[in-house]
MDTraj code that builds the backbone (N, CA, C; nanometers):
import mdtraj as md
import numpy as np

residues = "MET THR ASP ASP ARG THR LYS PRO GLU PHE ASP ALA PRO SER GLY PRO ALA PRO SER GLU LEU VAL ILE ARG ASP ILE MET VAL GLY ASP GLY PRO GLU ALA ALA ALA GLY ASP THR VAL THR VAL HIS TYR ALA GLY VAL GLU TYR ASP SER GLY GLU GLU PHE ASP SER SER TRP GLY ARG GLY GLU SER ILE GLN PHE PRO LEU ARG GLY LEU ILE GLN GLY TRP GLN ASP GLY ILE PRO GLY MET LYS VAL GLY GLY ARG ARG GLU LEU VAL ILE PRO PRO HIS LEU ALA TYR GLY PRO ALA GLY SER HIS PHE LEU GLY GLY LYS THR LEU ILE PHE ILE ILE ASP LEU LEU ALA VAL GLY".split()
xyz = np.array([
    [-1.1017, 1.5805, -0.3270],
    [-1.0613, 1.4960, -0.2158],
    [-0.9476, 1.5647, -0.1414],
    [-0.9654, 1.5842, -0.0141],
    [-0.8572, 1.6414, 0.0656],
    [-0.7769, 1.5272, 0.1257],
    [-0.6581, 1.5590, 0.1701],
    [-0.5768, 1.4541, 0.2297],
    [-0.5709, 1.4686, 0.3813],
    [-0.6847, 1.5072, 0.4401],
    [-0.6898, 1.5256, 0.5842],
    [-0.7437, 1.4025, 0.6576],
    [-0.7669, 1.2947, 0.5866],
    [-0.8111, 1.1713, 0.6509],
    [-0.7024, 1.1267, 0.7484],
    [-0.7431, 1.0674, 0.8575],
    [-0.6460, 1.0301, 0.9589],
    [-0.5705, 0.9040, 0.9218],
    [-0.4550, 0.8910, 0.9828],
    [-0.3709, 0.7732, 0.9630],
    [-0.4486, 0.6499, 1.0082],
    [-0.4405, 0.5425, 0.9298],
    [-0.5165, 0.4224, 0.9643],
    [-0.4559, 0.3452, 1.0813],
    [-0.5398, 0.2674, 1.1436],
    [-0.4955, 0.1713, 1.2440],
    [-0.4860, 0.0361, 1.1754],
    [-0.3870, -0.0406, 1.2105],
    [-0.3697, -0.1734, 1.1524],
    [-0.4233, -0.2785, 1.2491],
    [-0.5040, -0.3694, 1.1972],
    [-0.5486, -0.4834, 1.2761],
    [-0.4386, -0.5884, 1.2720],
    [-0.4150, -0.6523, 1.3853],
    [-0.3140, -0.7580, 1.3883],
    [-0.3614, -0.8731, 1.3000],
    [-0.2763, -0.9173, 1.2072],
    [-0.3173, -1.0281, 1.1209],
    [-0.3259, -1.1583, 1.1994],
    [-0.4080, -1.2486, 1.1511],
    [-0.4181, -1.3795, 1.2156],
    [-0.3744, -1.4856, 1.1160],
    [-0.3085, -1.5873, 1.1671],
    [-0.2660, -1.6969, 1.0822],
    [-0.1375, -1.6660, 1.0092],
    [-0.0945, -1.7608, 0.9280],
    [0.0305, -1.7420, 0.8547],
    [0.0159, -1.6362, 0.7460],
    [0.1288, -1.5764, 0.7099],
    [0.1294, -1.4756, 0.6041],
    [0.0859, -1.5398, 0.4726],
    [0.0056, -1.4696, 0.3922],
    [-0.0375, -1.5250, 0.2635],
    [0.0795, -1.5348, 0.1654],
    [0.0687, -1.6289, 0.0735],
    [0.1752, -1.6465, -0.0256],
    [0.1478, -1.5669, -0.1530],
    [0.0277, -1.5116, -0.1654],
    [-0.0093, -1.4295, -0.2816],
    [-0.0617, -1.2947, -0.2337],
    [-0.0670, -1.1983, -0.3238],
    [-0.1170, -1.0645, -0.2940],
    [-0.2622, -1.0710, -0.2469],
    [-0.2918, -1.0014, -0.1378],
    [-0.4283, -0.9891, -0.0870],
    [-0.4679, -0.8422, -0.0976],
    [-0.5809, -0.8165, -0.1651],
    [-0.6325, -0.6807, -0.1845],
    [-0.7672, -0.6715, -0.1131],
    [-0.7799, -0.5735, -0.0236],
    [-0.9059, -0.5549, 0.0483],
    [-0.9400, -0.4065, 0.0504],
    [-1.0566, -0.3736, -0.0048],
    [-1.1031, -0.2353, 0.0007],
    [-1.1644, -0.2085, 0.1368],
    [-1.1100, -0.1102, 0.2058],
    [-1.1644, -0.0666, 0.3343],
    [-1.2750, 0.0349, 0.3078],
    [-1.2518, 0.1199, 0.2090],
    [-1.3499, 0.2195, 0.1659],
    [-1.3350, 0.2335, 0.0146],
    [-1.4451, 0.2229, -0.0575],
    [-1.4423, 0.2360, -0.2028],
    [-1.4612, 0.3827, -0.2384],
    [-1.3733, 0.4337, -0.3212],
    [-1.3828, 0.5735, -0.3630],
    [-1.4835, 0.5912, -0.4751],
    [-1.5112, 0.7176, -0.5081],
    [-1.6064, 0.7465, -0.6153],
    [-1.5447, 0.8368, -0.7217],
    [-1.4128, 0.8507, -0.7179],
    [-1.3443, 0.9352, -0.8151],
    [-1.2869, 0.8536, -0.9300],
    [-1.1966, 0.9137, -1.0062],
    [-1.1347, 0.8443, -1.1187],
    [-1.0629, 0.7171, -1.0734],
    [-1.0577, 0.6196, -1.1625],
    [-0.9976, 0.4899, -1.1315],
    [-0.8527, 0.4852, -1.1772],
    [-0.7656, 0.4334, -1.0904],
    [-0.6245, 0.4173, -1.1249],
    [-0.6077, 0.3013, -1.2220],
    [-0.5184, 0.3197, -1.3181],
    [-0.4868, 0.2149, -1.4142],
    [-0.3374, 0.1851, -1.4064],
    [-0.2995, 0.0688, -1.4548],
    [-0.1584, 0.0293, -1.4565],
    [-0.0773, 0.1371, -1.5274],
    [0.0352, 0.1751, -1.4684],
    [0.1224, 0.2745, -1.5294],
    [0.0882, 0.4186, -1.4970],
    [-0.0248, 0.4428, -1.4301],
    [-0.0615, 0.5789, -1.3924],
    [0.0348, 0.6344, -1.2878],
    [0.0372, 0.7663, -1.2774],
    [0.1025, 0.8332, -1.1659],
    [-0.0068, 0.8594, -1.0629],
    [0.0201, 0.8220, -0.9377],
    [-0.0807, 0.8343, -0.8321],
    [-0.0284, 0.9220, -0.7193],
    [-0.1225, 0.9896, -0.6521],
    [-0.0923, 1.0633, -0.5306],
    [-0.1621, 0.9894, -0.4174],
    [-0.0852, 0.9536, -0.3159],
    [-0.1377, 0.8696, -0.2081],
    [-0.0885, 0.9174, -0.0721],
    [-0.1628, 0.8735, 0.0278],
    [-0.1136, 0.8686, 0.1651],
    [-0.1075, 0.7202, 0.1951],
    [-0.0046, 0.6771, 0.2660],
    [0.0069, 0.5340, 0.2942],
    [0.0847, 0.5109, 0.4230],
    [0.0656, 0.3937, 0.4779],
    [0.1455, 0.3459, 0.5902],
    [0.1729, 0.1991, 0.5657],
    [0.2907, 0.1542, 0.6083],
    [0.3282, 0.0155, 0.5906],
    [0.3812, -0.0440, 0.7192],
    [0.3410, -0.1683, 0.7466],
    [0.3904, -0.2418, 0.8630],
    [0.4350, -0.3810, 0.8190],
    [0.5227, -0.4401, 0.8988],
    [0.5631, -0.5777, 0.8752],
    [0.4524, -0.6703, 0.9244],
    [0.4225, -0.7731, 0.8458],
    [0.3153, -0.8674, 0.8791],
    [0.3419, -0.9355, 1.0132],
    [0.4636, -0.9876, 1.0307],
    [0.4917, -1.0676, 1.1506],
    [0.5026, -0.9856, 1.2783],
    [0.5704, -0.8709, 1.2708],
    [0.5954, -0.7929, 1.3921],
    [0.4928, -0.6822, 1.4150],
    [0.4242, -0.6388, 1.3077],
    [0.3341, -0.5248, 1.3195],
    [0.4083, -0.3930, 1.3286],
    [0.5400, -0.3966, 1.3119],
    [0.6221, -0.2771, 1.3241],
    [0.6108, -0.1898, 1.1998],
    [0.5836, -0.0632, 1.2209],
    [0.5739, 0.0299, 1.1084],
    [0.7125, 0.0597, 1.0534],
    [0.7266, 0.0514, 0.9204],
    [0.8550, 0.0831, 0.8581],
    [0.8475, 0.2085, 0.7725],
    [0.7282, 0.2540, 0.7389],
    [0.7164, 0.3747, 0.6575],
    [0.5753, 0.4292, 0.6686],
    [0.5621, 0.5617, 0.6585],
    [0.4302, 0.6247, 0.6621],
    [0.4388, 0.7666, 0.6084],
    [0.3580, 0.7948, 0.5054],
    [0.3532, 0.9325, 0.4559],
    [0.2861, 1.0223, 0.5595],
    [0.1944, 0.9648, 0.6398],
    [0.1332, 1.0447, 0.7457],
    [0.2400, 1.0899, 0.8451],
    [0.3368, 1.0018, 0.8716],
    [0.4450, 1.0351, 0.9634],
    [0.5285, 1.1520, 0.9137],
    [0.5372, 1.1684, 0.7817],
    [0.6105, 1.2807, 0.7238],
    [0.5216, 1.4037, 0.7064],
    [0.3916, 1.3850, 0.7256],
    [0.3008, 1.4986, 0.7203],
    [0.2605, 1.5444, 0.5820],
    [0.2898, 1.4630, 0.4793],
    [0.2470, 1.5018, 0.3451],
    [0.2285, 1.3791, 0.2572],
    [0.1365, 1.3928, 0.1632],
    [0.1125, 1.2852, 0.0677],
    [0.2307, 1.2776, -0.0280],
    [0.2328, 1.1720, -0.1080],
    [0.3431, 1.1513, -0.2018],
    [0.2866, 1.1107, -0.3373],
    [0.3557, 1.1528, -0.4416],
    [0.3127, 1.1197, -0.5782],
    [0.4239, 1.0416, -0.6466],
    [0.3871, 0.9319, -0.7137],
    [0.4850, 0.8574, -0.7905],
    [0.4185, 0.7731, -0.8978],
    [0.4964, 0.7367, -1.0020],
    [0.4441, 0.6489, -1.1068],
    [0.4393, 0.5053, -1.0555],
    [0.3289, 0.4377, -1.0798],
    [0.3148, 0.2996, -1.0331],
    [0.4267, 0.2103, -1.0852],
    [0.4688, 0.2312, -1.2086],
    [0.5689, 0.1406, -1.2662],
    [0.7021, 0.1451, -1.1922],
    [0.7243, 0.2458, -1.1103],
    [0.8482, 0.2548, -1.0344],
    [0.8412, 0.1905, -0.8976],
    [0.7278, 0.1319, -0.8647],
    [0.7060, 0.0784, -0.7301],
    [0.7191, -0.0738, -0.7274],
    [0.7150, -0.1289, -0.6077],
    [0.7198, -0.2749, -0.5945],
    [0.6008, -0.3380, -0.6665],
    [0.6170, -0.4617, -0.7078],
    [0.5153, -0.5304, -0.7879],
    [0.3803, -0.5361, -0.7169],
    [0.3807, -0.5533, -0.5858],
    [0.2545, -0.5592, -0.5112],
    [0.1709, -0.4331, -0.5268],
    [0.2368, -0.3174, -0.5361],
    [0.1647, -0.1915, -0.5606],
    [0.1201, -0.1854, -0.7061],
    [0.2073, -0.2270, -0.7977],
    [0.1713, -0.2235, -0.9391],
    [0.0496, -0.3111, -0.9664],
    [0.0381, -0.4215, -0.8951],
    [-0.0755, -0.5121, -0.9123],
    [-0.1958, -0.4731, -0.8264],
    [-0.1705, -0.4069, -0.7136],
    [-0.2765, -0.3831, -0.6158],
    [-0.3480, -0.2499, -0.6247],
    [-0.2897, -0.1518, -0.6929],
    [-0.3523, -0.0187, -0.7017],
    [-0.4490, -0.0059, -0.8200],
    [-0.4146, -0.0590, -0.9396],
    [-0.5092, -0.0448, -1.0509],
    [-0.6483, -0.0972, -1.0143],
    [-0.7500, -0.0199, -1.0554],
    [-0.8878, -0.0537, -1.0212],
    [-0.9373, 0.0201, -0.8986],
    [-0.8454, 0.0771, -0.8223],
    [-0.8823, 0.1566, -0.7050],
    [-0.9282, 0.2934, -0.7524],
    [-1.0292, 0.3485, -0.6855],
    [-1.0810, 0.4805, -0.7225],
    [-1.0379, 0.5864, -0.6223],
    [-1.0164, 0.7079, -0.6742],
    [-0.9808, 0.8212, -0.5890],
    [-1.0856, 0.8359, -0.4793],
    [-1.0380, 0.8588, -0.3577],
    [-1.1252, 0.8688, -0.2417],
    [-1.1313, 0.7389, -0.1644],
    [-1.0758, 0.6332, -0.2214],
    [-1.0793, 0.5034, -0.1565],
    [-0.9617, 0.4800, -0.0644],
    [-0.9791, 0.3797, 0.0222],
    [-0.8732, 0.3317, 0.1108],
    [-0.8652, 0.1816, 0.0906],
    [-0.7443, 0.1327, 0.0635],
    [-0.7255, -0.0084, 0.0312],
    [-0.6102, -0.0650, 0.1137],
    [-0.6294, -0.1888, 0.1561],
    [-0.5233, -0.2620, 0.2244],
    [-0.4627, -0.3629, 0.1277],
    [-0.3302, -0.3656, 0.1230],
    [-0.2572, -0.4642, 0.0444],
    [-0.1699, -0.5454, 0.1389],
    [-0.1793, -0.6779, 0.1292],
    [-0.0884, -0.7668, 0.2016],
    [0.0003, -0.8282, 0.0939],
    [0.1291, -0.7957, 0.1006],
    [0.2207, -0.8249, -0.0094],
    [0.3287, -0.9231, 0.0359],
    [0.3314, -1.0435, -0.0240],
    [0.4362, -1.1399, 0.0110],
    [0.5719, -1.0961, -0.0441],
    [0.6818, -1.1522, 0.0101],
    [0.8156, -1.1059, -0.0282],
    [0.8431, -1.1049, -0.1781],
    [0.7962, -1.2043, -0.2528],
    [0.8294, -1.2086, -0.3959],
    [0.7638, -1.0964, -0.4756],
    [0.6638, -1.0276, -0.4164],
    [0.6008, -0.9123, -0.4803],
    [0.6396, -0.7817, -0.4109],
    [0.7305, -0.7928, -0.3122],
    [0.7759, -0.6749, -0.2382],
    [0.9246, -0.6531, -0.2647],
    [1.0086, -0.6875, -0.1680],
    [1.1514, -0.6578, -0.1797],
    [1.2377, -0.7818, -0.1937],
    [1.1769, -0.8941, -0.2326],
    [1.2543, -1.0136, -0.2626],
    [1.2991, -1.0896, -0.1397],
    [1.3953, -1.1791, -0.1591],
    [1.4387, -1.2661, -0.0501],
    [1.5154, -1.1915, 0.0585],
    [1.5245, -1.2543, 0.1738],
    [1.5989, -1.1965, 0.2857],
    [1.7411, -1.1637, 0.2413],
    [1.7905, -1.0495, 0.2868],
    [1.9266, -1.0083, 0.2560],
    [1.9378, -0.9150, 0.1363],
    [1.8328, -0.9073, 0.0549],
    [1.8386, -0.8230, -0.0641],
    [1.8047, -0.6770, -0.0332],
    [1.7395, -0.6529, 0.0795],
    [1.6891, -0.5205, 0.1185],
    [1.6547, -0.5341, 0.2662],
    [1.6468, -0.4241, 0.3393],
    [1.6160, -0.4390, 0.4820],
    [1.4760, -0.4968, 0.5054],
    [1.3890, -0.4889, 0.4031],
    [1.2568, -0.5513, 0.4115],
    [1.2512, -0.6823, 0.3322],
    [1.3650, -0.7276, 0.2818],
    [1.3693, -0.8526, 0.2070],
    [1.3244, -0.9706, 0.2928],
    [1.2508, -1.0616, 0.2313],
    [1.2028, -1.1797, 0.3022],
    [1.0811, -1.1557, 0.3892],
    [1.0304, -1.0345, 0.3926],
    [0.9172, -1.0007, 0.4811],
    [0.7886, -0.9801, 0.4015],
    [0.6792, -1.0262, 0.4609],
    [0.5461, -0.9941, 0.4084],
    [0.5085, -0.8587, 0.4667],
    [0.4562, -0.7706, 0.3811],
    [0.4261, -0.6335, 0.4200],
    [0.2775, -0.6051, 0.4084],
    [0.2276, -0.5202, 0.4974],
    [0.0888, -0.4743, 0.4908],
    [0.0920, -0.3229, 0.4700],
    [0.0246, -0.2777, 0.3661],
    [0.0110, -0.1343, 0.3406],
    [-0.1363, -0.0973, 0.3471],
    [-0.1657, 0.0194, 0.4021],
    [-0.2977, 0.0811, 0.3872],
    [-0.2738, 0.2095, 0.3100],
    [-0.3482, 0.2228, 0.2011],
    [-0.3244, 0.3290, 0.1038],
    [-0.4529, 0.4078, 0.0810],
    [-0.4453, 0.5388, 0.0903],
    [-0.5539, 0.6278, 0.0499],
    [-0.5161, 0.6864, -0.0852],
    [-0.6009, 0.6655, -0.1857],
    [-0.5749, 0.7200, -0.3190],
    [-0.6350, 0.8598, -0.3262],
    [-0.5472, 0.9606, -0.3422],
    [-0.5909, 1.1005, -0.3409],
    [-0.6112, 1.1566, -0.4807],
    [-0.5301, 1.1119, -0.5777],
    [-0.5407, 1.1630, -0.7142],
    [-0.4740, 1.0664, -0.8107],
    [-0.5182, 1.0727, -0.9356],
    [-0.4608, 0.9935, -1.0440],
    [-0.4202, 1.0908, -1.1536],
    [-0.3002, 1.0728, -1.2090],
    [-0.2580, 1.1553, -1.3205],
    [-0.1615, 1.2629, -1.2812],
])
top = md.Topology()
chain = top.add_chain()
for i, resn in enumerate(residues, 1):
    res = top.add_residue(resn, chain, resSeq=i)
    for name in ("N", "CA", "C"):
        top.add_atom(name, md.element.get_by_symbol(name[0]), res)
traj = md.Trajectory(xyz[None], top)
């Protein structure tokens, strides 16, 4: 799997932000499956649910990133396992599974949308 896939476009969400994690596969991969606690290599972009404003993007930095799932926000820890390499998944993560209440972090109190391409596991 190469990491030359283009940066995703985000569809504007409709309705109120969900109160629980929403997982939607945009493209199902056919490679190894990520498990809880794995180290993953991904490309990702994140936007705020309400404003649609992008706050982070590995595509913007021009390189993929590798990290252990256990070191990430709970929404990623819950939303990545079961995803297969080569896939693209959207996660809509409410504040209690992201950065907590308002004031705790610059993204505190916000529902976040991530689109993640899983490039490698392990």
